N, C-alpha and C positions, 0 to 999 in steps of 0.2 A: 504494500500500500504506500502511496506517495506521502511525502512529509506533510503536504497540505491536508490530506485526509486525516492524518494523525492529529494535526493541530485542530481541525474541525471537531473531531471526536472529543478531544480534551476540553475544548471550549463548551461543547454541548453538555458534557458532564458537569463542568463548573457551573453552568447556568442552572441546571437542574438542582444542584446543591444549594445555590444561593436562593432559589425560590422557596426552599423548605416546604416542599409539597406536603399537604396535610393528608391524613388518612382519608381515602376517597371512596369508601364503601357507599356513601350517599344513602344510608339506610332509611332516612326520613322520607325519601321520595320513592322508595321501593315498596310495592304491595307486600303486606305481611306474609301472605302465603308463599310468595316468591322468596322473601328473606329466609323463611324456615327451610324451604326446599333447597335453595342454593347453598346455604350455610352448612347444612348437614351433608350435602353431596361433597362439598369441598373438604370438610373435615375427614370424611370416611375414605375418600378416593384419591384426592390429588396430593395431599401432604405438601402443598405449595401455597405460600402466602403471597397473594397478588394484590398490589396496590395500583390503582389506575388514576392517572392525572385527572383533575377535576374538569378541565376544559380542553378545547381544541379538537373535539371529535366530530364537529359538525352538528347536524340536526338529529341528535340522538341523546337520550339521557345517559350520563356516565354509568349509572348502575346497570344499564342494559349491556354496555360494552364489557363491564366487569363480569356480568353473568355469562356471556359468551366465552370470554377468556378463561374463566374458571372451568367451564364445561370442556374446553379444549385441554386444559391442564389435567383435569380429572381423567379424561379419556387416554391421554398420553401416558399418564402414570400407571394405568392398568398394565402397561407393557413393561414396567419397571417395578415389580412387586418388592416391597421393603425399602425402596429408594425414597429418600427425602432430599429436598432442596432448600437452600436458603431463600429468603424473601426475594420477590421479583417486583420491580417498579416498571410500569408500562406507561409510556408517554407518546403523544402524537409527534409525527415527523413530517416535515415538508419535503424531504429529500428521498425518502424510501425507507423500508424496514431494515433494521440493523440491531445487533446486540453489541453493547460497548464493553471493552475490556475494563474500563474504569468503573468501580463500584459506586453506588449512589450514596446519599447523605446518611442512610441507615445501613450501609454496607449491603445494599441490595444489588442483584443483577439488574442491569438497566437495558430494557428492550424498547426500541422506538418502532412504531407502526405507522404506515402511510394510510391505512384504511380509514375511511370517514363515513359518517352518516350510518344508515342501516344496511351497509353492504357486507352482510355477515359472511359471505363466501371469502371476501378479501381478508377479513379479520382472522378467520380460521386458517386460511392459506398462509398468511404472513406470520401469525403467532406460532403456529405449529413449527414452521421453519426455524424461527429464532429460538424458541424454547428448546428445540432439539439440539441446537448448538450448545446450549447450557448443559444438557444431559450428556453430551459427548465430551464434556470437559474442555471446551474451546479455549478457556483461559490458560491452559497449560502450553499453548502455542503462541503466547503473547510476546515471546522473546524474538529479537531480530534473527533473520535467516532460518525461521522455523516454519514457514508456510509450505514447505515442500509436500506435495501430494494433498494439499488442502482441498483440492477439487473433489476428492472422494467424500469428505465430510459434507461439502456443499451439495453433492449429489444425493447423499443420504437424507439431508434436510428437505430437499425437493421431493424425494420419494415419500417421506413422511407427510408432507403437505398434501400430496395427491391422495395418499391413503386416508387422511383425516377428512378430506372433502368427500370422498366416496362413503366413508363411514357416517358422517353427519347427514348426507343426503338420504341415507336409509333411516337412521334413528329419529330424525326430525319428522318423518312421516307419521310415526307412532307417538313419540314423546319429545316434542320440542321443549326448550327451556320455558317458553311462553306459548300458550295455546294458539294465539294469533300468528305465531311464526310458522305454523304448518303451511300457510299459504306461500311462504318463501321457498319451499322445497323445490318447485319447478325451476326457479331461478338458480338455485344452488346446483341442481342437476345439470342445467344447461352450461353453467360455468365450468363444472367438472368435465363434462363431455367435450367442451371446447378445448380445455387444457390438454386433455388426453389425446385429442385427435389433431393437434397442430402438426403440420407437415414436418417441421424440423425435429419432432420427437420420434419420427419413424425411421427405421433403417432404409437406406436406398434399396431399390429393387435388386435382387440377385446378389446381395452382399450380406455376409454373415457378421455377427457381432465381433468375432475374432478378427476378421479382416478389417472391419471398421476401426477397432481399437488399436490394431497394429499401426494404422496410419495416424490416428489422432491421440494416442496415449501420451506421447511425449509433450505435445502441445497442451494437453490438459494439466499435466504436472507443472509446467512452467507458468501457467496462468490460471488461477483457481476460478475466475469468474467468467469463463466462456459459457454463458448461460445456455445457449442452444445445445451445445455438446453435453453439458451436464444434464440437461433435461432429457436428451435422448437416452443416456445411460439410466437415468431415473425411471423412465418408462419401462425399460427392460428389467430393472431391478425390482419394480413394484410387486409383481406376483410373488417373488421370493420373500420380500418383507411381509406381505399380507399372510402368507402361509406359515410364517414363523412368529407367533405372537409374543414370544419372550425376547425382548430387545436389550437385556441387561449387559450383553457383551459390548454394546456401544459405549458404555462408561469407561472402557479400557482402550478406546481408540487412540487417544492422544497421549501415548506413553513414552514417546521418544522426542522430547523437546530439544535434545542436543543436535538433532538433524542428521543422525547417523544413517538414516534410511536413504541410501542413494537411489535405489530403484523402487518402483511401485511394489514389486514382489517383496522386497525387503521390508517396506512399510507394512504390508499385510502380515508378514511374518512376525514382526514386533508386536503387532496387535494380537495375533493368535497366541503367542507365548505369554503375553501379559494377562490374558483372559483366564479366569479360573476354569478348570476342566469342565465343570458343570454347565458353562455357558459357551464352550468352544464350538459347539455344533453350528451355531449361527455364523461364526467366523469362517469355519471350514467350508460351509456352503457358499459364502460370499467369495472365497478364494477360488473355488471350483467354477463359479459362474464366469470368472475371467480365464478359465482353462489353465490355472496354475496348479502345481502340485501342493497338496496340504503338507506343510513342513512337519518333520518329526520333532517332538518336544525336546529331545536330547541332542538334536542336530544343531551345530553352530550356525548362526545366521549367515556367515560368509559362505559356508558350504551349501546351505539351502539356496542361496542366491544363484548358484551355478546350475540349478535344475528347473528354471521356469519353462513354461510351455514355449516351444519354438515359435508358435503362432503369434505370440505377443512378447517375445523376448526383447528386452531393451526398452520397452515402452515406459515412459515416465522417469527418465533419469534426471532431467533438469529440475531446478527449484525456482520458486517464485518469491516475490518480496513479502515480508511480514507486514501486517497492518495494525491499525489502532482500533479496528472494529471488525466484526464478522457480519457479513451480509446474508 
């Protein structure tokens, strides 16, 4: 990330700190039955304390934004049983969704969202992505020269956003956070269908994923934010993620802040070996999706690097710049 981006992130964080944002549950404006339902849901399922900025969300009550974000957090945390997170401060952004490395005035994770008004699909899409960065331990890669292979985390976040859109398109048909939001389901379904069917998310005709990745893997490694390429891989990865509901292995993704992982296979190997054996099945499946050999736990990383699939050997050697924020 360029120096100007880092300066912008630090100024944003300082501004939020100076504002001393109040607790923004807006309980007085929230119907009593909704207070009871959302509070119990959050306590039992999400184990995440979310504060939402009081203003800047457009034509929508803050408590409704909070209701949606808590529902997203609760659903995400069902895939991380036993996991707890520190508090999260969510504020509006004029530049796009992002999670800052700088903690908030109460040592919160700081997430900025671009969604406004009652565009619930955008809230779900953006917040899922940014909160998943937090669950993946994004802050462990805040050091310079440590963004190598960051594209993979970005791809996972995109995959989770798609999964959550599909999930909420179903659950809101039967049990939306507010009864009147059931009428929003067709809009959410159309948003999801449009995202999944975009041409750049599809493999070119007569081209396998192995062939595509052999060409584009190194470019992905050097530049984490090639959105269209990340989104193509996310569409391919989505069925795998959906079929594996336990995502606790993600918490061990960013275990090599020293930047030792020179190749993408090396990066995946570090992830595999850092993950407890009870969660390694998720990682091994991800490795096999890229047609790599699942490393032996006793095998030295340098030796394991010598046996990647010839189809994608050498992909992802370059590294990209570290940033002051995670998009």
